[in-house]
N, C-alpha and C positions, 0 to 999 in steps of 0.2 A: 883465457882458458887455453890449455895445452891442446895439441892435435890428438894426443892420447885421450880417450873418452872416460876411462875409469881408473880409479886408484883402489887397490886392495890394501887396507891398513890393518896392522896387527899389533895390538898392545901386548907387551911381554913383560912378565916379572918372574925371574928365575925359572925360565922355561927352556934353557939350553938343551935339555934332554928331549923335548918334544918339538921345538922350533924347526929342526932339520926336516921333519916330515911335512911341515907346512911348506917349507922351501921346495922340497921335491915335488909337491903337488902343483906348485906354480910353474916349475920348470917343465912339467908334463903338459901344460896347456897348449892346445893346438893353435890358439890365437894369442900372440905375445903382445898385443896392443894394450898394455896396462902398465901401471907403476906399482911398485910394492913399497909401502911406507911402514917402517917398523918403529914403534914408539916404545922405547925401553924405559919402563917405569921404575928405575932405580935398582935394576938387577945387581946382585953381588956374585953371580956365578960367571961363567965364561960366555955369556950371550954376546958381549961386544966383540970378543975375539972371533967367534963364529961368523958374525956378520962381516967383520973386516975381511975374512977369507972370501966370503961370497962376493963382496964388492970388487974383488980382483978377477972374478970369473966372468966370462962372456956368456950370458944366459938369455939374451934377447929381450930383456925388459929392464927398466931402470929400478934400482934399489936405493932407497933413501933411509938413513938411520938417524933417529933423534933420541938422545938420552935426556932424561929428566929425573928429578928427585922423586922418590916413591910417594905417591899420593892416592893410589887406587885407580881402578879401571876407568871410572868416569872422568878423572883428570887426564888420563891418557887419551880418551876420546876428545876432550877439549883441545888438546895439543894437536891431535890428528886433524880435526876440522879446521884449525887455524892454518894448517900447512898443505891442505889438499887444493890443487889447482886444476882438477879435471871436472868434467860435467857430472860424473857419477862417482859414487864411492860405495864400498862394501867392506864390512869388518869380518875378517877371518881370524879367529882367536889362535893363540900360539900353541894350542894343543889340538887344532883342527886341520882339516885338509880342504882346499878348494877342489870341488868335484871335477872329474874329468870333463873337459870341454866347457866348463862353466862360463868362462869369459866369452866364448863364442855365442853361447846360448843367451847370455845377458844382453850383449850388444845387438844381436839379431832381433830379440824381442823388443828392445828399446826402440830400434829403428821402425818397428811395425806399429807403434802406438802413437797417440796424440801426446807428445812429450810435454806440452804446456799444461795439459790437463792433470797429469799425475805427479806425485812426489817421488815416484820411483817404482820399483818392482818388489813383489813378495814371492819368494820361492821356498823350496823344501830343504830341510835338514835330514840327513840320514846318519846312522851310526857308521863307525869305521868298517863294520862288516856288512854294510849295505842294507840295513833295516830302516824303514821309514819311521821317523819320530812323530808320534801323534797321528793326526789325520792328514790326508792330502788336501788339496784345494778344490777338488771336484771340478765342476764346470763353471766355476766363477770366472768372470772376466775382469772384475775389479772388486776391491774391498778395502776397508781400513783394517789395521791390525786389531783394534778393539772390537770392531764389527765382526771379524772372523771368529774371535773367541766367544763373543756374545751369542753367536748363532750355533754354538756347539763345537767349534774347532778346538783342537788340542795340539800340544807339542810345540817346541821351538820352531820358528821359521826364519829363513834367511832374508834379510832386508837389504835392498839396494836403493840408496837415496840419491836424489839430485843434490849436489853440494850447495847450490844456491838456496834450495828450500830448507835443508836441515840447518843452515846457518842463519835462517830468519829468526830462529828461536833462541832464547838466552842459553848461555853455556850452563853446564851442570854446576850447581853451587858447590862450594868447598866449605865445610864446617871444621873449625879448629879441633884437632885431635881425632878426626874421623876420616875414614878412607873408603866410604861406600855411599853412593847414591845410585839408585836403580836407573839403568839406561832407558827404561820405558818412559821416563820423564819427557824427553824430547819427542819420542814416538807418539805419546798421547797428545801432546800439543799439536803435532803435525796432523794427527787424525781429525782434528777439529776443522781443518782447512782443506785437506787434500785426501784423495784416495790413492791406492797403489794398484798398478796393473798386475795381473796374476800371471806368473810363470810357473806352471804346475810341474816342475822338474827339480831334480836334486841339484843343488848348487854348492852344498857343503857337507862333508862327512865329519862328524863331531865325536869327541870323547869328553866325558865329564871327569875331571880330576878329583881325587879324594880331598885335596886341600883347596878345591875351588869353592866359589861362593855358594853353589847349589848344595854342597855337602856340609857347609858350616853355617847354615842360616841362623841357628839359635845364637851362635857367637856374634854374627853380624848384627842381630837385633840389639844386643847389649853394648857392642862397641861403637855402633853408629846410630844412636837413637834419633839424633837431629835429622840425619839423612832420611831415615824411614818416616819420621813425622812429616817432613817436607813433601814426600811423595804421597802420603796418605791425604794431605790437604788437597792435592791435585785430584786424587781419586774422588774426594768428596765434592769437588767442584764439577766433575764430569762423570757422574755415576752411570753405569750401564743399566743396573737394576736397583731396586730398593734394597734387596738383600746385600748387594755389593756395597751400597752406600753405608748400610749399618755396619758391615764388617770393616770397611775402611775407617769408620769413625771409632770403632772399638780399638783398632790398631793405632790410630792417631793418639787416643788417650793413653794407651799403654806406652808407646814410644815417648810421649811427652813426659809421662811420670818417670820413666827410666832416665830421661835427659834432665829431670828435675827442673822442667820449665814451668814456672808458676803462672805464666801468661798464656797457657795453651788454650783456655776458653776464649780469651780476648782475641787470640790470633786465629781461631777456627773460622772457616767459612760457613759452618753450620753450628752456631753456638747452642741453640736449643737442643739439638740432637746430641751434641757433645756432652752437655750436662747430663742428659738421660743415660748416656753410655758410660759414665764414670765408673760405676760399680763393676761393669763387665771389663772395662779397660784395666782397672786395678787388678782384677783376677788374672787377666792375661799377662800383665807385667810380672806377677808373682810366679805364674806358670813358666814364663820365659826364663826367669832366674833358676827355677828348679830344673828345667830341661837342660840348660847350659851346664849346670853343675853336675848333673847325672852323666852327661856325655863328656865331661872334662875337657870342654873346648873353650872355656873362658879363663 
């Protein structure tokens, strides 16, 4: 492991118009004891030229750039985890900013906890104009991501993971012709074995792009059904509540029908419930096609 404790990694796809503000937020950090790893997921804009300029600047931290063929966010995370050599890592998206003094806050908090006990830290996301996203973490000292949401928490949170822990779990799968698998896959597996120490402070300022996955979910359902079915199976294996188990099973059926997977009952971890949910999954699949066509996103 490097003497530097943490890598900030940034997957980027055609984000040359927003990546400079991510860069500026890193330059403003009071503690420069980090690396910045940029995973270019096949951009066709001037991302590479921008980064080449930055590589020539003396900014006080190491910048590493890796170009790969376009495969989606989850494949960029796979490449990132393969190339991180620091104890900790945190993903800051290419349209987001690392919050002021975030590196210092992360490293100080990490030094204060029993590091072998935790998979990492969980902190807060704010909007670019300084508004908290969802709830804060209250007086929690430790939690899992799923446990936080199960107890009424809301809003995206910033996750800092131990590199050795996150790499214990299988890489995000790649399905032919698809470019989306939810990042929560690894986080859910990690939650079964470890907790996260709580850092109830802003670590990231975020902006949701109109062409990002949050704004095009109906399109994602239709273009990446195998990826969604894969995640729903995991949700069915580790349900938080009965209601969430039922919802996950309906979505599993819907995604499997969209994928035209005739073996979905055989492959289900909850075969009896899957059979019962077929009518509801069929209706959801039809509704998904309808919504996608209405929004003209497919």
